[in-house]
LOLOGU-869161 format. One record per residue: residue in one letter; x, y, z of N, C-alpha, C in turn. Coordinates in steps of 0.2 Angstrom, whole numbers, padded with zeros to 4 digits, always signed. Example, Ala and Ser with C-alpha at 12.3 -4.5 7.8 and 13.67 -1.06 7.14 Angstrom:
// residues 2
A+0066-0028+0039+0062-0022+0039+0066-0016+0039
S+0064-0011+0035+0068-0005+0036+0064+0000+0039
//
This chain:
// residues 127
Q+0176+0004+0310+0178+0009+0305+0185+0008+0302
L+0185+0009+0296+0192+0008+0293+0195+0014+0291
Q+0202+0014+0292+0206+0019+0290+0211+0017+0285
L+0212+0020+0279+0216+0018+0274+0222+0023+0272
V+0227+0020+0271+0233+0025+0270+0237+0022+0263
E+0237+0027+0258+0240+0025+0252+0248+0027+0252
S+0252+0023+0248+0259+0025+0247+0261+0022+0240
G+0267+0025+0238+0269+0022+0232+0269+0027+0226
G+0266+0033+0227+0265+0037+0221+0272+0041+0220
G+0273+0045+0215+0279+0048+0213+0279+0050+0206
L+0285+0052+0204+0286+0055+0197+0289+0049+0193
V+0286+0048+0187+0289+0043+0183+0289+0045+0176
Q+0293+0043+0172+0293+0044+0165+0288+0040+0161
A+0285+0043+0156+0281+0039+0151+0283+0033+0149
G+0279+0028+0150+0281+0021+0149+0284+0017+0155
G+0285+0021+0160+0287+0017+0166+0281+0014+0170
S+0283+0012+0176+0279+0008+0181+0279+0011+0188
L+0273+0010+0191+0273+0012+0198+0268+0006+0201
R+0270+0005+0208+0265+0001+0212+0262+0004+0218
L+0256+0006+0218+0253+0009+0223+0251+0004+0229
S+0251+0006+0235+0249+0001+0240+0244+0005+0244
C+0240+0002+0247+0235+0005+0252+0234+0000+0258
T+0235+0002+0264+0235-0002+0270+0230+0000+0274
A+0226-0004+0277+0220-0003+0281+0222-0004+0289
S+0219+0000+0293+0218-0002+0300+0211-0002+0302
G+0209-0007+0306+0202-0007+0308+0200-0015+0307
P+0195-0016+0309+0193-0023+0309+0189-0026+0303
Q+0190-0032+0302+0186-0036+0297+0187-0033+0290
F+0194-0032+0288+0196-0030+0281+0193-0034+0276
S+0192-0041+0277+0190-0045+0272+0183-0044+0270
R+0179-0040+0274+0172-0039+0272+0171-0033+0268
Y+0176-0030+0265+0176-0025+0261+0178-0026+0254
G+0174-0023+0249+0176-0023+0242+0181-0017+0242
L+0186-0017+0238+0190-0011+0237+0191-0008+0230
G+0192-0002+0230+0193+0001+0224+0199+0006+0224
W+0201+0008+0218+0206+0013+0217+0202+0018+0212
F+0203+0025+0214+0200+0030+0210+0206+0035+0209
R+0204+0040+0204+0209+0045+0203+0206+0052+0202
Q+0209+0057+0203+0207+0064+0202+0212+0068+0199
A+0211+0071+0193+0216+0075+0190+0214+0082+0191
P+0218+0087+0191+0216+0094+0192+0210+0096+0188
G+0205+0099+0191+0200+0102+0187+0195+0096+0184
K+0196+0090+0186+0192+0085+0184+0188+0081+0190
E+0183+0078+0188+0180+0074+0194+0184+0068+0195
R+0182+0065+0201+0185+0059+0203+0183+0053+0199
E+0187+0049+0196+0185+0044+0192+0187+0037+0194
F+0183+0032+0192+0185+0025+0194+0191+0023+0190
V+0195+0019+0193+0201+0016+0190+0200+0008+0190
A+0199+0005+0196+0199-0002+0197+0196-0004+0203
A+0193-0010+0203+0190-0012+0209+0190-0020+0210
I+0190-0022+0216+0190-0029+0217+0185-0032+0222
T+0183-0038+0222+0178-0040+0227+0182-0042+0233
R+0177-0044+0238+0180-0046+0245+0185-0051+0245
N+0184-0056+0241+0189-0062+0241+0194-0062+0235
G+0194-0056+0231+0198-0055+0226+0197-0059+0220
G+0191-0063+0219+0189-0067+0214+0187-0063+0208
S+0185-0057+0208+0183-0053+0202+0186-0046+0203
S+0187-0043+0197+0190-0036+0197+0188-0033+0191
G+0188-0027+0191+0186-0023+0185+0190-0017+0184
Y+0190-0014+0178+0195-0008+0176+0191-0003+0172
K+0194+0003+0173+0192+0008+0168+0195+0006+0161
D+0191+0007+0156+0193+0005+0149+0201+0007+0147
S+0202+0013+0149+0209+0016+0147+0215+0013+0150
V+0213+0009+0156+0219+0006+0160+0219-0002+0159
K+0214-0004+0156+0214-0012+0155+0220-0014+0151
G+0223-0019+0154+0229-0022+0151+0236-0018+0153
R+0235-0013+0157+0241-0009+0159+0241-0009+0167
F+0235-0009+0170+0235-0009+0177+0232-0015+0180
T+0234-0017+0186+0231-0023+0189+0230-0022+0197
I+0224-0023+0199+0222-0022+0206+0223-0029+0209
S+0225-0029+0215+0226-0035+0219+0224-0034+0227
R+0224-0039+0231+0223-0038+0238+0226-0044+0242
D+0228-0042+0248+0230-0047+0252+0227-0046+0259
N+0222-0050+0260+0218-0049+0266+0222-0050+0273
D+0227-0055+0272+0231-0056+0278+0235-0049+0280
K+0237-0046+0275+0241-0040+0276+0236-0033+0276
K+0230-0034+0276+0225-0029+0276+0227-0024+0270
S+0229-0026+0265+0231-0021+0259+0228-0023+0253
T+0228-0017+0249+0227-0018+0242+0232-0015+0238
Y+0233-0017+0231+0239-0014+0227+0236-0012+0220
L+0239-0008+0217+0238-0006+0210+0244-0006+0207
Q+0246-0011+0203+0252-0011+0199+0250-0007+0192
M+0254-0002+0191+0253+0002+0185+0259+0002+0180
N+0257-0001+0174+0263-0001+0169+0261+0003+0163
N+0267+0004+0159+0266+0008+0153+0262+0015+0154
L+0264+0018+0159+0261+0024+0161+0261+0030+0156
N+0256+0034+0155+0256+0040+0151+0254+0046+0154
S+0255+0051+0151+0253+0058+0154+0246+0058+0157
E+0241+0055+0153+0234+0055+0155+0233+0051+0162
D+0238+0048+0164+0237+0044+0171+0239+0049+0177
T+0242+0055+0175+0244+0059+0180+0237+0061+0184
A+0238+0060+0191+0232+0062+0195+0234+0060+0202
V+0229+0062+0207+0230+0059+0214+0226+0053+0214
Y+0229+0048+0217+0226+0041+0217+0223+0040+0224
Y+0217+0037+0224+0214+0036+0231+0212+0029+0231
C+0213+0025+0237+0210+0019+0238+0203+0020+0242
A+0199+0015+0241+0192+0016+0245+0190+0009+0247
A+0185+0009+0252+0183+0003+0254+0175+0003+0255
V+0172-0002+0253+0164-0003+0254+0163-0009+0257
Q+0159-0010+0262+0157-0016+0265+0152-0019+0261
L+0153-0026+0259+0149-0030+0254+0147-0036+0257
I+0142-0039+0255+0141-0046+0256+0146-0050+0252
L+0147-0057+0254+0152-0061+0251+0151-0061+0243
T+0145-0062+0241+0144-0063+0234+0143-0057+0230
A+0144-0051+0233+0142-0045+0229+0147-0043+0224
P+0146-0040+0219+0151-0038+0214+0154-0032+0216
Y+0160-0031+0213+0164-0025+0214+0160-0018+0212
R+0161-0013+0216+0158-0007+0215+0162-0002+0211
T+0159+0002+0206+0163+0007+0202+0162+0014+0203
R+0156+0016+0207+0155+0023+0208+0157+0025+0215
P+0160+0031+0215+0163+0034+0221+0158+0034+0227
A+0152+0036+0225+0147+0037+0230+0145+0031+0234
E+0147+0025+0231+0145+0019+0234+0151+0017+0240
Y+0156+0020+0240+0161+0019+0245+0161+0022+0251
Q+0162+0019+0257+0162+0022+0263+0168+0025+0266
Y+0174+0022+0264+0180+0024+0267+0185+0026+0262
W+0189+0031+0263+0194+0034+0258+0200+0035+0262
G+0206+0034+0258+0212+0036+0260+0213+0043+0258
Q+0219+0046+0260+0221+0053+0259+0223+0054+0252
G+0225+0049+0248+0227+0050+0241+0235+0050+0241
T+0237+0048+0235+0245+0049+0233+0245+0051+0226
Q+0250+0056+0225+0251+0059+0219+0255+0055+0214
V+0252+0054+0208+0256+0051+0203+0257+0056+0197
T+0263+0057+0195+0265+0062+0190+0269+0058+0185
V+0266+0058+0178+0270+0055+0173+0272+0060+0168
S+0279+0060+0167+0282+0065+0163+0283+0062+0156
S+0281+0067+0151+0282+0064+0144+0289+0066+0141
//
């Protein structure tokens, strides 16, 4: 079983940057695809970014492409979301999640596919 803990959220001005981190405890971290999701008040949880087991492939929500970058470090059992040029629409609670995948499987984008979730970290962008 995997436990995930996010950090790095906070208050930032529009146009600024934040780097979210998510660190796992538990075995075989490298067997998991990883994703970042977010949920704004009154809205459903939505996909933001995801990455495959070996980091060779990643995908993004259209509105964050070119601004956000997902990465992972299997030795540190961590995944990161670098967020640049933030705007007010990025305000939400951000969650990292993990899903066990075979080595060649593509990344997953639907929340229901993920098995493990962190507790979330708040990101607030002021305009």
